[in-house]
C-alpha positions in Angstrom: -29.1 -4.3 -11.6 -26.2 -4.0 -9.0 -27.1 -2.3 -5.9 -25.0 -0.1 -3.7 -24.0 -3.1 -1.7 -20.7 -2.8 -3.6 -19.7 -0.3 -0.9 -19.3 -3.3 1.5 -16.6 -4.8 -0.6 -14.3 -5.0 2.4 -11.2 -4.0 0.9 -9.2 -3.7 4.2 -8.8 -7.5 4.0 -7.9 -8.4 0.5 -5.3 -11.0 0.0 -2.0 -9.3 0.1 0.8 -9.9 2.7 4.2 -8.5 2.6 7.8 -9.2 3.5 9.8 -6.4 5.1 12.7 -4.9 3.2 15.9 -4.9 5.1 16.4 -1.2 5.4 17.3 0.4 8.7 15.6 3.6 9.6 17.9 6.5 10.2 18.8 7.4 13.7 16.5 10.3 13.6 16.0 11.8 17.2 12.4 13.1 16.3 11.5 9.6 15.1 13.1 7.8 18.1 11.2 10.0 20.5 8.0 9.5 18.6 8.6 5.6 18.8 9.3 5.8 22.6 6.0 7.5 23.2 4.1 5.2 20.9 5.6 2.1 22.6 4.8 3.4 26.0 1.2 4.2 25.1 0.6 1.1 23.0 -2.6 -0.8 24.1 -0.5 -3.9 23.9 2.2 -2.7 26.2 0.7 -3.7 29.6 -2.0 -5.6 31.3 -5.4 -6.3 29.9 -8.9 -5.4 31.2 -12.3 -5.2 29.9 -12.9 -2.1 27.8 -16.2 -0.3 27.2 -15.9 0.1 23.5 -16.4 3.7 22.2 -18.5 4.5 19.2 -16.5 4.7 15.9 -15.2 8.1 15.0 -17.0 10.3 12.6 -15.4 11.8 9.4 -12.3 14.0 9.8 -12.5 17.8 9.3 -10.3 17.8 6.3 -11.2 15.3 3.5 -9.1 16.5 0.6 -5.8 15.1 -0.8 -2.6 15.5 1.3 0.8 14.1 1.7 0.5 11.0 3.9 4.1 9.7 3.5 5.3 12.5 5.8 7.8 13.2 8.5 5.3 12.3 11.2 4.7 8.9 9.7 8.1 7.4 8.6 8.3 3.9 7.4 10.0 1.4 9.6 10.9 -2.2 8.9 9.3 -4.9 11.0 10.5 -5.6 14.5 10.5 -9.1 15.9 6.9 -10.0 16.8 5.1 -7.3 14.7 1.9 -8.6 13.2 1.2 -8.2 9.5 -1.4 -10.1 7.5 -3.5 -10.3 4.3 -4.4 -6.6 4.0 -1.7 -4.4 2.3 -3.5 -1.3 3.3 -3.4 -2.0 7.0 0.1 -3.4 6.8 1.2 -0.2 5.2 -0.5 2.0 7.8 1.1 0.0 10.6 4.5 0.3 9.1 4.1 4.0 8.9 2.7 4.4 12.4 -0.9 5.3 11.6 -1.7 2.5 14.0 0.6 0.9 16.5 3.5 -0.7 14.6 3.0 -4.0 16.4 -0.2 -4.5 14.2 -2.6 -4.6 17.1 -5.2 -1.8 17.5 -8.8 -1.1 18.4 -11.4 -0.8 15.7 -11.8 3.0 16.5 -8.1 3.4 15.9 -8.3 1.5 12.6 -11.2 3.6 11.3 -9.3 6.7 12.2 -6.2 5.3 10.4 -7.8 4.4 7.1 -9.5 7.8 7.0 -6.3 9.6 7.5 -4.0 7.5 5.5 -6.2 6.5 2.6 -9.1 9.0 2.8 -11.6 6.1 3.1 -15.2 7.1 3.4 -16.4 7.1 7.0 -19.3 4.7 6.9 -17.5 2.3 4.5 -14.5 2.3 7.0 -16.8 1.7 10.0 -18.6 -1.2 8.2 -15.5 -3.2 7.1 -13.7 -2.5 10.4 -16.4 -3.8 12.6 -17.2 -6.9 10.5 -13.4 -7.7 10.9 -13.6 -7.0 14.6 -16.8 -9.0 15.3 -15.4 -12.0 13.5 -11.7 -11.9 14.4 -11.1 -9.5 17.2 -11.2 -9.7 21.1 -14.5 -8.2 22.0 -13.6 -7.8 25.8 -10.3 -5.9 25.3 -11.5 -4.2 22.1 -8.3 -5.2 20.2 -7.8 -6.7 16.9 -4.8 -8.1 15.1 -4.1 -7.2 11.5 -2.1 -10.5 11.1 -2.3 -13.7 13.1 -3.4 -14.7 16.6 -1.4 -13.0 19.3 -1.4 -12.7 23.1 -1.2 -8.9 22.6 -5.0 -8.8 22.0 -5.6 -10.2 25.5 -6.9 -13.4 27.0 -8.7 -15.8 24.6 -12.5 -15.5 24.5 -14.4 -18.7 25.1 -14.6 -21.2 22.2 -15.5 -21.4 19.4 -14.6 -17.7 19.2 -10.8 -17.3 18.5 -9.7 -13.6 18.3 -7.4 -15.0 15.6 -6.9 -11.7 13.6 -7.2 -11.1 9.9 -5.3 -14.3 8.9 -8.2 -16.5 9.9 -9.6 -18.3 7.0 -13.3 -18.5 6.2 -14.5 -15.6 8.2 -13.0 -12.6 6.4 -10.0 -13.7 4.5 -10.8 -16.1 1.6 -9.9 -17.9 -1.6 -9.1 -16.5 -5.0 -6.7 -13.7 -3.8 -4.7 -11.7 -6.3 -1.4 -12.2 -4.5 -2.2 -14.9 -2.0 -2.5 -18.6 -2.3 -5.7 -20.2 -1.1 -5.6 -21.5 2.4 -5.9 -25.1 1.1 -2.3 -24.9 -0.1 -1.0 -24.0 3.3 -0.3 -20.2 3.5 -3.2 -17.8 2.9 -1.4 -14.6 4.1 2.2 -14.4 2.9 3.0 -12.4 -0.3 3.2 -14.7 -3.2 5.7 -13.7 -5.9 4.2 -16.1 -8.4 0.9 -14.6 -8.1 2.3 -11.0 -8.1 3.9 -11.9 -11.5 0.5 -12.8 -12.8 -0.7 -9.4 -11.6 2.2 -7.9 -13.6 1.5 -10.0 -16.6 -2.1 -9.0 -16.7 -1.3 -5.4 -16.3 1.1 -5.6 -19.2 -1.4 -7.5 -21.4 -4.6 -5.5 -20.6 -3.3 -2.2 -19.1 -0.2 -1.2 -21.1 1.9 -1.9 -18.0 -0.5 -0.4 -15.4 -3.2 -2.0 -13.2 -6.6 -0.4 -14.2 -10.3 -1.4 -14.2 -9.8 -3.6 -17.3 -7.0 -5.4 -15.7 -9.0 -5.8 -12.5 -11.9 -7.4 -14.3 -9.8 -9.9 -16.3 -7.6 -10.8 -13.3 -10.4 -11.2 -10.9 -12.1 -13.7 -13.3 -8.9 -15.6 -14.0 -8.1 -16.0 -10.2 -11.5 -17.5 -9.7 -10.9 -20.0 -12.6 -7.5 -20.9 -11.1 -9.0 -21.7 -7.8 -11.9 -23.7 -9.2 -9.4 -25.8 -11.1 -6.9 -26.4 -8.3 -8.6 -26.1 -4.9 -11.1 -28.8 -4.0 -12.3 -26.7 -1.1 -12.7 -23.5 -3.0 -15.4 -21.2 -1.6 -16.5 -17.8 -2.9 -19.7 -16.6 -1.2 -21.2 -14.4 1.4 -18.5 -12.1 2.9 -15.7 -13.4 0.7 -17.8 -12.8 -2.4 -17.8 -9.1 -1.6 -14.2 -8.9 -0.3 -13.0 -10.7 -3.4 -14.4 -8.1 -5.7 -13.4 -5.4 -3.3 -9.7 -6.3 -3.3 -9.8 -6.0 -7.1 -10.9 -2.3 -6.9 -8.8 -1.3 -3.9 -5.5 -0.7 -5.6 -7.1 1.6 -8.1 -9.0 3.6 -5.5 -6.4 3.8 -2.8 -2.9 3.1 -4.1 -2.9 5.5 -7.0 -1.5 8.9 -5.9 -4.3 11.3 -5.3 -2.8 14.0 -7.6 -3.1 11.7 -10.6 -6.4 11.4 -12.4 -5.8 8.5 -14.7 -6.8 5.8 -12.2 -4.1 3.4 -13.1 -1.4 1.9 -10.8 2.2 1.5 -11.9 4.1 -1.7 -10.9 6.7 0.0 -8.7 4.0 1.4 -6.5 2.1 -1.9 -6.5 5.1 -3.7 -5.2 5.9 -1.0 -2.7 2.4 -1.6 -1.1 1.9 -5.3 -1.6 5.4 -6.5 -0.7 7.2 -3.7 1.2 4.2 -2.4 3.2 5.4 1.1 2.3 3.9 4.3 0.8 5.7 5.2 -2.4 7.9 8.4 -2.0 5.8 11.6 -1.8 2.6 9.6 -1.8 -0.6 11.7 -1.5 -4.0 10.1 -0.5 -7.1 10.4 -2.8 -8.6 13.9 -3.2 -12.0 12.9 -1.7 -13.5 10.2 0.6 -13.5 7.1 -1.4 -15.1 3.6 -1.1 -16.1 1.3 -4.0 -15.7 3.1 -7.2 -15.3 0.9 -10.2 -16.7 -2.3 -8.7 -19.7 -2.4 -11.1 -17.4 -2.3 -14.1 -15.2 -5.1 -12.7 -18.1 -7.3 -12.0 -19.8 -6.7 -15.3 -16.8 -7.9 -17.4 -17.3 -11.5 -16.2 -20.4 -11.8 -13.9 -19.9 -14.5 -11.5 -22.4 -16.0 -9.0 -21.4 -17.0 -5.4 -20.7 -20.6 -4.7 -17.8 -23.1 -4.5 -16.4 -26.6 -5.3 -18.5 -29.4 -3.9 -17.8 -33.0 -2.7 -14.0 -32.2 -2.3 -13.4 -32.1 -6.0 -11.8 -29.6 -8.3 -13.7 -28.2 -11.3 -16.9 -29.0 -9.4 -18.3 -25.6 -8.9 -21.9 -25.1 -7.8 -23.8 -21.9 -7.3 -25.1 -21.3 -3.8 -28.5 -19.6 -4.1 -28.7 -18.9 -0.4 -25.5 -16.7 -0.4 -25.5 -13.0 -0.4 -24.7 -11.3 -3.6 -24.9 -7.7 -5.0 -28.7 -7.8 -5.3 -29.2 -9.0 -1.8 -27.3 -6.7 0.6 -29.4 -7.5 3.7 -28.7 -11.2 3.3 -24.9 -10.3 3.8 -25.8 -8.4 7.0 -27.9 -11.4 8.2 -25.0 -13.8 7.4 -22.5 -11.6 9.3 -24.8 -11.7 12.4 -25.4 -15.4 12.1 -21.6 -16.0 11.9 -21.1 -14.0 15.1 -23.8 -15.9 16.8 -22.0 -19.0 15.9 -18.8 -17.7 17.4 -20.5 -16.4 20.6 -23.6 -18.8 21.2 -23.9 -18.0 25.0 -22.1 -14.7 25.9 -22.5 -13.3 29.4 -21.5 -10.2 31.3 -19.0 -7.7 29.7 -18.7 -10.0 26.5 -22.4 -9.9 25.9 -22.7 -6.1 26.5 -19.8 -5.5 24.1 -21.3 -7.7 21.4 -24.5 -5.8 21.6 -22.7 -2.5 21.3 -20.4 -3.6 18.4 -23.3 -5.1 16.5 -25.1 -1.7 16.9 -22.0 0.1 15.6 -22.1 -2.2 12.6 -25.7 -1.7 11.9 -25.5 2.1 12.1 -23.2 2.0 9.0 -25.6 -0.1 6.9 -27.8 2.6 5.2 -24.7 4.2 3.7 -22.4 1.1 3.4 -25.0 -1.2 2.0 -27.3 1.2 0.3 -30.2 -0.5 1.9 -32.3 -0.3 5.2 -32.2 -3.7 6.7 -34.2 -5.0 9.5 -32.0 -4.9 12.6 -31.2 -8.2 14.2 -30.9 -8.5 18.0 -29.4 -11.9 18.8 -28.3 -10.9 22.3 -31.1 -8.5 23.1 -30.8 -4.7 23.5 -29.0 -2.5 26.0 
């Protein structure tokens, strides 16, 4: 039986990057004034200092469907130096100004953005954001890049931590992406037209031209087989096991206009999100807070146990019995904490204090996000 651990399918980070379209935004005075204010108040616009991280925000007051491609959030093409990465959801939110358009924000800002822009359920949003922040963010300045490593998140933490952003392979981003090549082939974060055409072909074959749950199940299994056959370093376990299935459900749950009830995504809208980082015209978010709907159906079409290729050989897949899976949600939590310990073996001062706080924020979301009450782990003690 599959547990509610599906909620932790960390869909913010599934493998879609985008290339900007070459449209210039109209010279709109209201927009320009908004951009001036945003740039002046951006957390990356000045010096850096230690930040006492605030707790994640709670649910918004209004949780129904609404227009999100609106006048207050116009799309804008990338500026030189803006960060974008493997998550089409966060890429789109940045390009519409739901977070700073430079692609660097605090985890609290990101939770607010995914709730406002995609009506993501609060505890789900908290869990996935703080996993990403703990593994790939700057815990002193409380900033995280949705793309690659950038000085805009502040001074580097002590090694082996990296503050490398969403693009870092093996902590959150991983193999078998739907429109991303595996990191072994050199680029794990750029939009891949060949893989997108496979997305289109499967949608035509199994979904009558739309991406739906049937397409998701078939494409997820095929991408796993592709990676097993071509990537000698293929790995699909622990956090990536969950994110891999999560990315398959994400387009159905968050990229289908909230006024539609058919739960299928057309190809024009798919390309708008995945490649252009742009809400389709007149796009409305889902009608209720949403997290993991459809994951059980996707998994059940072709059940697949966590593991990877071994001995540096293709077609040499072995199951890893120690990995978290959908029946062992607390193993996932323990793996995340152990990974964080590996990145920060001996923190002191503000860094240690902020690690304790952020791990606490993560743990607070577990009962809802994991559907389980796990024993809390205290690698750095308690405040």
